[in-house]
PyMOL Python script that loads the backbone (N, CA, C, O; Angstrom):
from pymol import cmd

cmd.read_pdbstr("""\
ATOM      1  N   MET A   1     149.513 -26.189  53.706  1.00  0.00           N
ATOM      2  CA  MET A   1     150.226 -24.922  53.734  1.00  0.00           C
ATOM      3  C   MET A   1     151.078 -24.797  54.993  1.00  0.00           C
ATOM      4  O   MET A   1     152.204 -24.304  54.924  1.00  0.00           O
ATOM      5  N   MET A   2     150.575 -25.223  56.116  1.00  0.00           N
ATOM      6  CA  MET A   2     151.310 -25.125  57.369  1.00  0.00           C
ATOM      7  C   MET A   2     152.601 -25.929  57.307  1.00  0.00           C
ATOM      8  O   MET A   2     153.623 -25.490  57.835  1.00  0.00           O
ATOM      9  N   ASP A   3     152.575 -27.094  56.676  1.00  0.00           N
ATOM     10  CA  ASP A   3     153.784 -27.909  56.568  1.00  0.00           C
ATOM     11  C   ASP A   3     154.892 -27.169  55.831  1.00  0.00           C
ATOM     12  O   ASP A   3     156.056 -27.251  56.223  1.00  0.00           O
ATOM     13  N   GLY A   4     154.544 -26.448  54.768  1.00  0.00           N
ATOM     14  CA  GLY A   4     155.534 -25.692  54.008  1.00  0.00           C
ATOM     15  C   GLY A   4     156.157 -24.590  54.836  1.00  0.00           C
ATOM     16  O   GLY A   4     157.362 -24.360  54.740  1.00  0.00           O
ATOM     17  N   ILE A   5     155.376 -23.906  55.640  1.00  0.00           N
ATOM     18  CA  ILE A   5     155.888 -22.835  56.501  1.00  0.00           C
ATOM     19  C   ILE A   5     156.834 -23.410  57.533  1.00  0.00           C
ATOM     20  O   ILE A   5     157.904 -22.851  57.773  1.00  0.00           O
ATOM     21  N   GLU A   6     156.457 -24.514  58.145  1.00  0.00           N
ATOM     22  CA  GLU A   6     157.318 -25.132  59.153  1.00  0.00           C
ATOM     23  C   GLU A   6     158.635 -25.587  58.533  1.00  0.00           C
ATOM     24  O   GLU A   6     159.691 -25.447  59.150  1.00  0.00           O
ATOM     25  N   GLN A   7     158.582 -26.124  57.330  1.00  0.00           N
ATOM     26  CA  GLN A   7     159.809 -26.560  56.678  1.00  0.00           C
ATOM     27  C   GLN A   7     160.724 -25.374  56.396  1.00  0.00           C
ATOM     28  O   GLN A   7     161.931 -25.452  56.624  1.00  0.00           O
ATOM     29  N   ASP A   8     160.148 -24.267  55.896  1.00  0.00           N
ATOM     30  CA  ASP A   8     160.960 -23.079  55.640  1.00  0.00           C
ATOM     31  C   ASP A   8     161.576 -22.567  56.931  1.00  0.00           C
ATOM     32  O   ASP A   8     162.743 -22.173  56.945  1.00  0.00           O
ATOM     33  N   TYR A   9     160.815 -22.566  58.009  1.00  0.00           N
ATOM     34  CA  TYR A   9     161.320 -22.094  59.302  1.00  0.00           C
ATOM     35  C   TYR A   9     162.469 -22.964  59.766  1.00  0.00           C
ATOM     36  O   TYR A   9     163.484 -22.450  60.235  1.00  0.00           O
ATOM     37  N   ASP A  10     162.323 -24.279  59.641  1.00  0.00           N
ATOM     38  CA  ASP A  10     163.377 -25.200  60.049  1.00  0.00           C
ATOM     39  C   ASP A  10     164.652 -24.987  59.230  1.00  0.00           C
ATOM     40  O   ASP A  10     165.752 -25.095  59.772  1.00  0.00           O
ATOM     41  N   LEU A  11     164.526 -24.691  57.952  1.00  0.00           N
ATOM     42  CA  LEU A  11     165.692 -24.478  57.106  1.00  0.00           C
ATOM     43  C   LEU A  11     166.474 -23.234  57.523  1.00  0.00           C
ATOM     44  O   LEU A  11     167.693 -23.183  57.359  1.00  0.00           O
ATOM     45  N   CYS A  12     165.782 -22.237  58.058  1.00  0.00           N
ATOM     46  CA  CYS A  12     166.451 -21.007  58.481  1.00  0.00           C
ATOM     47  C   CYS A  12     167.326 -21.230  59.704  1.00  0.00           C
ATOM     48  O   CYS A  12     168.288 -20.490  59.909  1.00  0.00           O
ATOM     49  N   TYR A  13     167.023 -22.211  60.505  1.00  0.00           N
ATOM     50  CA  TYR A  13     167.722 -22.405  61.769  1.00  0.00           C
ATOM     51  C   TYR A  13     168.477 -23.724  61.839  1.00  0.00           C
ATOM     52  O   TYR A  13     168.638 -24.289  62.921  1.00  0.00           O
ATOM     53  N   VAL A  14     168.937 -24.216  60.705  1.00  0.00           N
ATOM     54  CA  VAL A  14     169.721 -25.442  60.686  1.00  0.00           C
ATOM     55  C   VAL A  14     171.010 -25.204  61.470  1.00  0.00           C
ATOM     56  O   VAL A  14     171.756 -24.269  61.179  1.00  0.00           O
ATOM     57  N   GLY A  15     171.266 -26.054  62.467  1.00  0.00           N
ATOM     58  CA  GLY A  15     172.491 -25.934  63.243  1.00  0.00           C
ATOM     59  C   GLY A  15     172.426 -24.918  64.358  1.00  0.00           C
ATOM     60  O   GLY A  15     173.454 -24.608  64.960  1.00  0.00           O
ATOM     61  N   SER A  16     171.252 -24.388  64.654  1.00  0.00           N
ATOM     62  CA  SER A  16     171.125 -23.446  65.756  1.00  0.00           C
ATOM     63  C   SER A  16     169.857 -23.749  66.537  1.00  0.00           C
ATOM     64  O   SER A  16     169.024 -24.552  66.117  1.00  0.00           O
ATOM     65  N   MET A  17     169.729 -23.093  67.675  1.00  0.00           N
ATOM     66  CA  MET A  17     168.582 -23.343  68.538  1.00  0.00           C
ATOM     67  C   MET A  17     168.007 -22.008  68.974  1.00  0.00           C
ATOM     68  O   MET A  17     168.731 -21.153  69.482  1.00  0.00           O
ATOM     69  N   LYS A  18     166.729 -21.829  68.780  1.00  0.00           N
ATOM     70  CA  LYS A  18     166.070 -20.604  69.210  1.00  0.00           C
ATOM     71  C   LYS A  18     165.592 -20.809  70.633  1.00  0.00           C
ATOM     72  O   LYS A  18     164.953 -21.815  70.943  1.00  0.00           O
ATOM     73  N   THR A  19     165.906 -19.845  71.506  1.00  0.00           N
ATOM     74  CA  THR A  19     165.521 -19.957  72.903  1.00  0.00           C
ATOM     75  C   THR A  19     165.290 -18.574  73.486  1.00  0.00           C
ATOM     76  O   THR A  19     165.729 -17.572  72.921  1.00  0.00           O
ATOM     77  N   THR A  20     164.608 -18.525  74.604  1.00  0.00           N
ATOM     78  CA  THR A  20     164.387 -17.268  75.314  1.00  0.00           C
ATOM     79  C   THR A  20     165.103 -17.353  76.646  1.00  0.00           C
ATOM     80  O   THR A  20     164.890 -18.289  77.416  1.00  0.00           O
ATOM     81  N   ILE A  21     165.955 -16.373  76.917  1.00  0.00           N
ATOM     82  CA  ILE A  21     166.683 -16.360  78.181  1.00  0.00           C
ATOM     83  C   ILE A  21     166.643 -14.959  78.775  1.00  0.00           C
ATOM     84  O   ILE A  21     166.475 -13.975  78.053  1.00  0.00           O
ATOM     85  N   ASP A  22     166.795 -14.873  80.078  1.00  0.00           N
ATOM     86  CA  ASP A  22     166.793 -13.603  80.781  1.00  0.00           C
ATOM     87  C   ASP A  22     168.239 -13.255  81.132  1.00  0.00           C
ATOM     88  O   ASP A  22     168.847 -13.889  81.994  1.00  0.00           O
ATOM     89  N   ILE A  23     168.779 -12.246  80.459  1.00  0.00           N
ATOM     90  CA  ILE A  23     170.160 -11.811  80.686  1.00  0.00           C
ATOM     91  C   ILE A  23     170.100 -10.398  81.245  1.00  0.00           C
ATOM     92  O   ILE A  23     169.417  -9.546  80.678  1.00  0.00           O
ATOM     93  N   PRO A  24     170.799 -10.129  82.340  1.00  0.00           N
ATOM     94  CA  PRO A  24     170.804  -8.764  82.879  1.00  0.00           C
ATOM     95  C   PRO A  24     171.258  -7.757  81.823  1.00  0.00           C
ATOM     96  O   PRO A  24     172.241  -7.987  81.118  1.00  0.00           O
ATOM     97  N   ASP A  25     170.534  -6.639  81.719  1.00  0.00           N
ATOM     98  CA  ASP A  25     170.818  -5.634  80.692  1.00  0.00           C
ATOM     99  C   ASP A  25     172.260  -5.140  80.730  1.00  0.00           C
ATOM    100  O   ASP A  25     172.899  -5.013  79.685  1.00  0.00           O
ATOM    101  N   GLU A  26     172.780  -4.861  81.932  1.00  0.00           N
ATOM    102  CA  GLU A  26     174.152  -4.351  82.031  1.00  0.00           C
ATOM    103  C   GLU A  26     175.162  -5.352  81.480  1.00  0.00           C
ATOM    104  O   GLU A  26     176.096  -4.980  80.770  1.00  0.00           O
ATOM    105  N   ALA A  27     174.965  -6.619  81.813  1.00  0.00           N
ATOM    106  CA  ALA A  27     175.895  -7.655  81.343  1.00  0.00           C
ATOM    107  C   ALA A  27     175.839  -7.776  79.825  1.00  0.00           C
ATOM    108  O   ALA A  27     176.873  -7.921  79.173  1.00  0.00           O
ATOM    109  N   LEU A  28     174.641  -7.718  79.266  1.00  0.00           N
ATOM    110  CA  LEU A  28     174.508  -7.835  77.820  1.00  0.00           C
ATOM    111  C   LEU A  28     175.085  -6.613  77.110  1.00  0.00           C
ATOM    112  O   LEU A  28     175.744  -6.756  76.080  1.00  0.00           O
ATOM    113  N   GLN A  29     174.851  -5.427  77.640  1.00  0.00           N
ATOM    114  CA  GLN A  29     175.423  -4.222  77.048  1.00  0.00           C
ATOM    115  C   GLN A  29     176.946  -4.250  77.089  1.00  0.00           C
ATOM    116  O   GLN A  29     177.609  -3.839  76.136  1.00  0.00           O
ATOM    117  N   GLU A  30     177.498  -4.741  78.207  1.00  0.00           N
ATOM    118  CA  GLU A  30     178.954  -4.846  78.313  1.00  0.00           C
ATOM    119  C   GLU A  30     179.501  -5.863  77.310  1.00  0.00           C
ATOM    120  O   GLU A  30     180.548  -5.641  76.702  1.00  0.00           O
ATOM    121  N   ALA A  31     178.786  -6.977  77.142  1.00  0.00           N
ATOM    122  CA  ALA A  31     179.206  -7.984  76.160  1.00  0.00           C
ATOM    123  C   ALA A  31     179.176  -7.396  74.755  1.00  0.00           C
ATOM    124  O   ALA A  31     180.066  -7.666  73.949  1.00  0.00           O
ATOM    125  N   MET A  32     178.160  -6.597  74.459  1.00  0.00           N
ATOM    126  CA  MET A  32     178.078  -5.969  73.144  1.00  0.00           C
ATOM    127  C   MET A  32     179.241  -4.998  72.942  1.00  0.00           C
ATOM    128  O   MET A  32     179.788  -4.893  71.844  1.00  0.00           O
ATOM    129  N   LEU A  33     179.608  -4.302  73.991  1.00  0.00           N
ATOM    130  CA  LEU A  33     180.731  -3.369  73.906  1.00  0.00           C
ATOM    131  C   LEU A  33     182.042  -4.115  73.645  1.00  0.00           C
ATOM    132  O   LEU A  33     182.810  -3.744  72.757  1.00  0.00           O
ATOM    133  N   HIS A  34     182.290  -5.176  74.431  1.00  0.00           N
ATOM    134  CA  HIS A  34     183.545  -5.927  74.297  1.00  0.00           C
ATOM    135  C   HIS A  34     183.649  -6.666  72.968  1.00  0.00           C
ATOM    136  O   HIS A  34     184.732  -6.770  72.392  1.00  0.00           O
ATOM    137  N   THR A  35     182.535  -7.173  72.490  1.00  0.00           N
ATOM    138  CA  THR A  35     182.562  -7.940  71.236  1.00  0.00           C
ATOM    139  C   THR A  35     182.374  -7.061  70.006  1.00  0.00           C
ATOM    140  O   THR A  35     182.535  -7.512  68.872  1.00  0.00           O
ATOM    141  N   ARG A  36     182.028  -5.795  70.249  1.00  0.00           N
ATOM    142  CA  ARG A  36     181.719  -4.859  69.164  1.00  0.00           C
ATOM    143  C   ARG A  36     180.563  -5.361  68.303  1.00  0.00           C
ATOM    144  O   ARG A  36     180.495  -5.100  67.102  1.00  0.00           O
ATOM    145  N   ALA A  37     179.667  -6.083  68.949  1.00  0.00           N
ATOM    146  CA  ALA A  37     178.516  -6.637  68.245  1.00  0.00           C
ATOM    147  C   ALA A  37     177.484  -5.546  67.993  1.00  0.00           C
ATOM    148  O   ALA A  37     177.322  -4.623  68.791  1.00  0.00           O
ATOM    149  N   ARG A  38     176.797  -5.671  66.877  1.00  0.00           N
ATOM    150  CA  ARG A  38     175.740  -4.714  66.550  1.00  0.00           C
ATOM    151  C   ARG A  38     174.386  -5.180  67.062  1.00  0.00           C
ATOM    152  O   ARG A  38     173.452  -4.389  67.188  1.00  0.00           O
ATOM    153  N   THR A  39     174.288  -6.477  67.356  1.00  0.00           N
ATOM    154  CA  THR A  39     173.015  -7.010  67.859  1.00  0.00           C
ATOM    155  C   THR A  39     173.264  -7.829  69.119  1.00  0.00           C
ATOM    156  O   THR A  39     174.384  -8.263  69.390  1.00  0.00           O
ATOM    157  N   LYS A  40     172.200  -8.027  69.875  1.00  0.00           N
ATOM    158  CA  LYS A  40     172.303  -8.846  71.087  1.00  0.00           C
ATOM    159  C   LYS A  40     172.671 -10.274  70.720  1.00  0.00           C
ATOM    160  O   LYS A  40     173.497 -10.904  71.380  1.00  0.00           O
ATOM    161  N   ARG A  41     172.052 -10.776  69.664  1.00  0.00           N
ATOM    162  CA  ARG A  41     172.337 -12.137  69.223  1.00  0.00           C
ATOM    163  C   ARG A  41     173.810 -12.305  68.878  1.00  0.00           C
ATOM    164  O   ARG A  41     174.444 -13.281  69.279  1.00  0.00           O
ATOM    165  N   GLU A  42     174.347 -11.352  68.136  1.00  0.00           N
ATOM    166  CA  GLU A  42     175.756 -11.416  67.742  1.00  0.00           C
ATOM    167  C   GLU A  42     176.667 -11.427  68.967  1.00  0.00           C
ATOM    168  O   GLU A  42     177.653 -12.162  69.005  1.00  0.00           O
ATOM    169  N   ALA A  43     176.339 -10.616  69.962  1.00  0.00           N
ATOM    170  CA  ALA A  43     177.139 -10.570  71.187  1.00  0.00           C
ATOM    171  C   ALA A  43     177.097 -11.906  71.914  1.00  0.00           C
ATOM    172  O   ALA A  43     178.126 -12.400  72.376  1.00  0.00           O
ATOM    173  N   ILE A  44     175.917 -12.487  72.015  1.00  0.00           N
ATOM    174  CA  ILE A  44     175.781 -13.764  72.727  1.00  0.00           C
ATOM    175  C   ILE A  44     176.491 -14.881  71.985  1.00  0.00           C
ATOM    176  O   ILE A  44     177.196 -15.679  72.603  1.00  0.00           O
ATOM    177  N   VAL A  45     176.318 -14.953  70.676  1.00  0.00           N
ATOM    178  CA  VAL A  45     176.985 -16.000  69.888  1.00  0.00           C
ATOM    179  C   VAL A  45     178.498 -15.851  69.999  1.00  0.00           C
ATOM    180  O   VAL A  45     179.209 -16.841  70.172  1.00  0.00           O
ATOM    181  N   THR A  46     178.992 -14.626  69.900  1.00  0.00           N
ATOM    182  CA  THR A  46     180.432 -14.383  70.020  1.00  0.00           C
ATOM    183  C   THR A  46     180.943 -14.820  71.387  1.00  0.00           C
ATOM    184  O   THR A  46     181.983 -15.472  71.490  1.00  0.00           O
ATOM    185  N   ALA A  47     180.206 -14.458  72.435  1.00  0.00           N
ATOM    186  CA  ALA A  47     180.618 -14.815  73.793  1.00  0.00           C
ATOM    187  C   ALA A  47     180.614 -16.330  74.001  1.00  0.00           C
ATOM    188  O   ALA A  47     181.531 -16.870  74.620  1.00  0.00           O
ATOM    189  N   VAL A  48     179.606 -17.008  73.498  1.00  0.00           N
ATOM    190  CA  VAL A  48     179.530 -18.469  73.642  1.00  0.00           C
ATOM    191  C   VAL A  48     180.661 -19.144  72.876  1.00  0.00           C
ATOM    192  O   VAL A  48     181.295 -20.065  73.391  1.00  0.00           O
ATOM    193  N   LEU A  49     180.919 -18.696  71.655  1.00  0.00           N
ATOM    194  CA  LEU A  49     182.009 -19.278  70.870  1.00  0.00           C
ATOM    195  C   LEU A  49     183.357 -19.057  71.549  1.00  0.00           C
ATOM    196  O   LEU A  49     184.195 -19.958  71.576  1.00  0.00           O
ATOM    197  N   ASP A  50     183.569 -17.862  72.096  1.00  0.00           N
ATOM    198  CA  ASP A  50     184.821 -17.575  72.790  1.00  0.00           C
ATOM    199  C   ASP A  50     184.964 -18.429  74.039  1.00  0.00           C
ATOM    200  O   ASP A  50     186.046 -18.946  74.318  1.00  0.00           O
ATOM    201  N   PHE A  51     183.883 -18.582  74.793  1.00  0.00           N
ATOM    202  CA  PHE A  51     183.905 -19.423  75.990  1.00  0.00           C
ATOM    203  C   PHE A  51     184.282 -20.854  75.622  1.00  0.00           C
ATOM    204  O   PHE A  51     185.131 -21.464  76.273  1.00  0.00           O
ATOM    205  N   ASN A  52     183.652 -21.385  74.583  1.00  0.00           N
ATOM    206  CA  ASN A  52     183.941 -22.760  74.159  1.00  0.00           C
ATOM    207  C   ASN A  52     185.392 -22.912  73.706  1.00  0.00           C
ATOM    208  O   ASN A  52     186.032 -23.918  74.010  1.00  0.00           O
ATOM    209  N   ARG A  53     185.918 -21.916  72.980  1.00  0.00           N
ATOM    210  CA  ARG A  53     187.312 -21.953  72.530  1.00  0.00           C
ATOM    211  C   ARG A  53     188.261 -21.967  73.720  1.00  0.00           C
ATOM    212  O   ARG A  53     189.237 -22.716  73.728  1.00  0.00           O
ATOM    213  N   ARG A  54     187.979 -21.141  74.726  1.00  0.00           N
ATOM    214  CA  ARG A  54     188.833 -21.090  75.913  1.00  0.00           C
ATOM    215  C   ARG A  54     188.817 -22.414  76.674  1.00  0.00           C
ATOM    216  O   ARG A  54     189.852 -22.857  77.172  1.00  0.00           O
ATOM    217  N   LYS A  55     187.658 -23.042  76.764  1.00  0.00           N
ATOM    218  CA  LYS A  55     187.569 -24.337  77.456  1.00  0.00           C
ATOM    219  C   LYS A  55     188.337 -25.413  76.698  1.00  0.00           C
ATOM    220  O   LYS A  55     188.984 -26.261  77.313  1.00  0.00           O
ATOM    221  N   ARG A  56     188.270 -25.388  75.356  1.00  0.00           N
ATOM    222  CA  ARG A  56     189.048 -26.352  74.571  1.00  0.00           C
ATOM    223  C   ARG A  56     190.540 -26.142  74.777  1.00  0.00           C
ATOM    224  O   ARG A  56     191.295 -27.110  74.874  1.00  0.00           O
ATOM    225  N   LEU A  57     190.973 -24.883  74.845  1.00  0.00           N
ATOM    226  CA  LEU A  57     192.388 -24.588  75.090  1.00  0.00           C
ATOM    227  C   LEU A  57     192.816 -25.059  76.476  1.00  0.00           C
ATOM    228  O   LEU A  57     193.921 -25.579  76.635  1.00  0.00           O
ATOM    229  N   GLU A  58     191.955 -24.884  77.483  1.00  0.00           N
ATOM    230  CA  GLU A  58     192.268 -25.371  78.831  1.00  0.00           C
ATOM    231  C   GLU A  58     192.486 -26.882  78.824  1.00  0.00           C
ATOM    232  O   GLU A  58     193.424 -27.385  79.443  1.00  0.00           O
ATOM    233  N   LYS A  59     191.614 -27.598  78.120  1.00  0.00           N
ATOM    234  CA  LYS A  59     191.762 -29.055  78.032  1.00  0.00           C
ATOM    235  C   LYS A  59     193.056 -29.429  77.317  1.00  0.00           C
ATOM    236  O   LYS A  59     193.735 -30.379  77.708  1.00  0.00           O
ATOM    237  N   LEU A  60     193.393 -28.688  76.279  1.00  0.00           N
ATOM    238  CA  LEU A  60     194.625 -28.952  75.545  1.00  0.00           C
ATOM    239  C   LEU A  60     195.841 -28.746  76.432  1.00  0.00           C
ATOM    240  O   LEU A  60     196.771 -29.552  76.401  1.00  0.00           O
ATOM    241  N   VAL A  61     195.850 -27.684  77.218  1.00  0.00           N
ATOM    242  CA  VAL A  61     196.968 -27.420  78.123  1.00  0.00           C
ATOM    243  C   VAL A  61     197.099 -28.540  79.148  1.00  0.00           C
ATOM    244  O   VAL A  61     198.207 -28.987  79.444  1.00  0.00           O
ATOM    245  N   GLN A  62     195.973 -28.993  79.690  1.00  0.00           N
ATOM    246  CA  GLN A  62     196.016 -30.095  80.658  1.00  0.00           C
ATOM    247  C   GLN A  62     196.560 -31.368  80.020  1.00  0.00           C
ATOM    248  O   GLN A  62     197.307 -32.120  80.646  1.00  0.00           O
ATOM    249  N   LYS A  63     196.182 -31.593  78.785  1.00  0.00           N
ATOM    250  CA  LYS A  63     196.610 -32.801  78.093  1.00  0.00           C
ATOM    251  C   LYS A  63     198.097 -32.745  77.733  1.00  0.00           C
ATOM    252  O   LYS A  63     198.808 -33.740  77.874  1.00  0.00           O
ATOM    253  N   LEU A  64     198.566 -31.591  77.270  1.00  0.00           N
ATOM    254  CA  LEU A  64     199.948 -31.459  76.829  1.00  0.00           C
ATOM    255  C   LEU A  64     200.905 -31.086  77.954  1.00  0.00           C
ATOM    256  O   LEU A  64     202.107 -31.335  77.852  1.00  0.00           O
ATOM    257  N   GLY A  65     200.390 -30.499  79.014  1.00  0.00           N
ATOM    258  CA  GLY A  65     201.243 -30.081  80.111  1.00  0.00           C
ATOM    259  C   GLY A  65     201.763 -28.683  79.892  1.00  0.00           C
ATOM    260  O   GLY A  65     201.333 -27.978  78.979  1.00  0.00           O
ATOM    261  N   THR A  66     202.683 -28.293  80.729  1.00  0.00           N
ATOM    262  CA  THR A  66     203.266 -26.961  80.612  1.00  0.00           C
ATOM    263  C   THR A  66     204.779 -27.084  80.544  1.00  0.00           C
ATOM    264  O   THR A  66     205.344 -28.117  80.902  1.00  0.00           O
ATOM    265  N   PHE A  67     205.422 -26.039  80.089  1.00  0.00           N
ATOM    266  CA  PHE A  67     206.872 -26.011  80.003  1.00  0.00           C
ATOM    267  C   PHE A  67     207.425 -25.369  81.265  1.00  0.00           C
ATOM    268  O   PHE A  67     207.230 -24.177  81.504  1.00  0.00           O
ATOM    269  N   GLU A  68     208.115 -26.166  82.069  1.00  0.00           N
ATOM    270  CA  GLU A  68     208.703 -25.629  83.287  1.00  0.00           C
ATOM    271  C   GLU A  68     210.152 -25.226  83.069  1.00  0.00           C
ATOM    272  O   GLU A  68     210.652 -24.331  83.750  1.00  0.00           O
ATOM    273  N   ASP A  69     210.826 -25.866  82.140  1.00  0.00           N
ATOM    274  CA  ASP A  69     212.253 -25.624  81.932  1.00  0.00           C
ATOM    275  C   ASP A  69     212.516 -24.997  80.568  1.00  0.00           C
ATOM    276  O   ASP A  69     213.349 -25.488  79.807  1.00  0.00           O
ATOM    277  N   VAL A  70     211.827 -23.940  80.266  1.00  0.00           N
ATOM    278  CA  VAL A  70     212.050 -23.255  78.998  1.00  0.00           C
ATOM    279  C   VAL A  70     213.273 -22.366  79.159  1.00  0.00           C
ATOM    280  O   VAL A  70     213.397 -21.636  80.143  1.00  0.00           O
ATOM    281  N   MET A  71     214.174 -22.433  78.189  1.00  0.00           N
ATOM    282  CA  MET A  71     215.387 -21.620  78.291  1.00  0.00           C
ATOM    283  C   MET A  71     215.079 -20.178  77.933  1.00  0.00           C
ATOM    284  O   MET A  71     214.179 -19.889  77.144  1.00  0.00           O
ATOM    285  N   THR A  72     215.838 -19.292  78.526  1.00  0.00           N
ATOM    286  CA  THR A  72     215.682 -17.870  78.241  1.00  0.00           C
ATOM    287  C   THR A  72     216.406 -17.523  76.953  1.00  0.00           C
ATOM    288  O   THR A  72     217.147 -18.338  76.403  1.00  0.00           O
ATOM    289  N   HIS A  73     216.186 -16.328  76.488  1.00  0.00           N
ATOM    290  CA  HIS A  73     216.846 -15.854  75.273  1.00  0.00           C
ATOM    291  C   HIS A  73     218.363 -15.823  75.479  1.00  0.00           C
ATOM    292  O   HIS A  73     219.124 -16.193  74.585  1.00  0.00           O
ATOM    293  N   ASP A  74     218.790 -15.383  76.650  1.00  0.00           N
ATOM    294  CA  ASP A  74     220.231 -15.336  76.940  1.00  0.00           C
ATOM    295  C   ASP A  74     220.856 -16.733  76.943  1.00  0.00           C
ATOM    296  O   ASP A  74     221.959 -16.917  76.427  1.00  0.00           O
ATOM    297  N   GLU A  75     220.163 -17.712  77.518  1.00  0.00           N
ATOM    298  CA  GLU A  75     220.680 -19.083  77.532  1.00  0.00           C
ATOM    299  C   GLU A  75     220.805 -19.620  76.110  1.00  0.00           C
ATOM    300  O   GLU A  75     221.793 -20.274  75.773  1.00  0.00           O
ATOM    301  N   LEU A  76     219.823 -19.349  75.295  1.00  0.00           N
ATOM    302  CA  LEU A  76     219.876 -19.792  73.902  1.00  0.00           C
ATOM    303  C   LEU A  76     221.036 -19.135  73.156  1.00  0.00           C
ATOM    304  O   LEU A  76     221.727 -19.788  72.375  1.00  0.00           O
ATOM    305  N   ARG A  77     221.244 -17.848  73.397  1.00  0.00           N
ATOM    306  CA  ARG A  77     222.345 -17.123  72.763  1.00  0.00           C
ATOM    307  C   ARG A  77     223.693 -17.737  73.166  1.00  0.00           C
ATOM    308  O   ARG A  77     224.564 -17.931  72.318  1.00  0.00           O
ATOM    309  N   ARG A  78     223.864 -18.045  74.469  1.00  0.00           N
ATOM    310  CA  ARG A  78     225.123 -18.638  74.937  1.00  0.00           C
ATOM    311  C   ARG A  78     225.374 -20.001  74.296  1.00  0.00           C
ATOM    312  O   ARG A  78     226.504 -20.314  73.922  1.00  0.00           O
ATOM    313  N   ILE A  79     224.344 -20.794  74.171  1.00  0.00           N
ATOM    314  CA  ILE A  79     224.477 -22.117  73.533  1.00  0.00           C
ATOM    315  C   ILE A  79     224.900 -21.949  72.081  1.00  0.00           C
ATOM    316  O   ILE A  79     225.765 -22.678  71.595  1.00  0.00           O
ATOM    317  N   ARG A  80     224.306 -21.013  71.404  1.00  0.00           N
ATOM    318  CA  ARG A  80     224.656 -20.772  69.993  1.00  0.00           C
ATOM    319  C   ARG A  80     226.080 -20.248  69.841  1.00  0.00           C
ATOM    320  O   ARG A  80     226.766 -20.575  68.872  1.00  0.00           O
ATOM    321  N   GLU A  81     226.523 -19.436  70.795  1.00  0.00           N
ATOM    322  CA  GLU A  81     227.882 -18.897  70.721  1.00  0.00           C
ATOM    323  C   GLU A  81     228.920 -19.996  70.924  1.00  0.00           C
ATOM    324  O   GLU A  81     230.003 -19.935  70.342  1.00  0.00           O
ATOM    325  N   ARG A  82     228.607 -20.996  71.740  1.00  0.00           N
ATOM    326  CA  ARG A  82     229.530 -22.112  71.981  1.00  0.00           C
ATOM    327  C   ARG A  82     229.670 -23.005  70.757  1.00  0.00           C
ATOM    328  O   ARG A  82     230.714 -23.625  70.557  1.00  0.00           O
ATOM    329  N   SER A  83     228.643 -23.074  69.952  1.00  0.00           N
ATOM    330  CA  SER A  83     228.650 -23.984  68.791  1.00  0.00           C
ATOM    331  C   SER A  83     229.496 -23.507  67.659  1.00  0.00           C
ATOM    332  O   SER A  83     229.586 -24.178  66.631  1.00  0.00           O
TER     333      SER A  83
END
""", "prot")
cmd.dss("prot")
cmd.show_as("cartoon", "prot")
cmd.util.cbc("prot")
cmd.orient("prot")
C-alpha cells in the first residue's frame, strides 16, 4: 500500500521540487502584490520564472550585442525623401 501512495505523490510533482524555505514576510507579501498571485506558491513560481527569463535575455543581449548606430526617425524620413 505504501508503494502506491508514494507513486501517486510522485506523479503530482512531476517536473517540480517540494522544499521548505524561509522568506521574509514583507518580501513575500510584496511579491504577491506585484505578481497579483493568490497564493504564496504562485508568487514564488512567478518570480522565479521571471528571474530566469530576465537572465536569458541578458545572455542574449551579450551574445548579440547592442545597437550603437541606430538611426533616428528623422534620419530615416530624410533617407526616404531622397529616394
